[in-house]
C-alpha positions, 0 to 999 in steps of 0.5 A: 499499499505504501509502496504504491503511494511512494511510487506515485509520489516519485512519478509525480515528482519526476514529471514535475521536475521534467516539466520545470526543466522544459519550462526553463529551457523555453524561457531561456530560449524566449529570452534569447529570441527576444534579445536578438529581435531587439538587437536586429530592430536596433541595428535596422533603425540605427542604419536607417534613421540614426543612433538617437532614434534607435535608442528611443525605439529600443526604449519604447519597446521595453517600455511597452513590455514593462507596461504589459508586465505591470498590467498583468501584475495588477490584475493578479494582485487584485484577484488574489486580494479578492480571493483572500477577502472572500475567504476571510468573509466566508470564514467569519460567516461560518464561525458566526453561523455555528450554533455551538459558538452561539450557545457558548456565547450565551453561556458566557454571558450568563456566567459573567453577567451583562453588567460585567461584560459591557466594559470587557466588550467595550475594551475589546471593541476598542482594541479591534477598531485599533487593529482594523485601522492599523491593517487598513493603513498598511493595506493603503501603503504602495506595493513594492 
């Protein structure tokens, strides 16, 4: 039984290693292809228009590539934040919808008493508000 699981793991690991090495080879080949295409464009513009125009053309090409990459980064970051917010929202909803948690809360209120619980809840709410404002200001900081 364990031998079958280990063999399956070995096959999956070997397959993942092969795919990773293949993807690395494709990325390296793509990098060199892009490099030579940029060099060819630079030489063509240099011979046709001059050095300044060739440099500006190269800068323009790399600016477009950088803008496309930044766009993909922003889209993926927003999707990740949306997924994290949805997961947190569903976790809180699940916890509050749990009847056992509600029953424990009622028992705590009965055991401590409402008059003693109000100051504890006020301090807890204040701490939660400070913690939430601290995380909100950290979320508004620019991403690096």
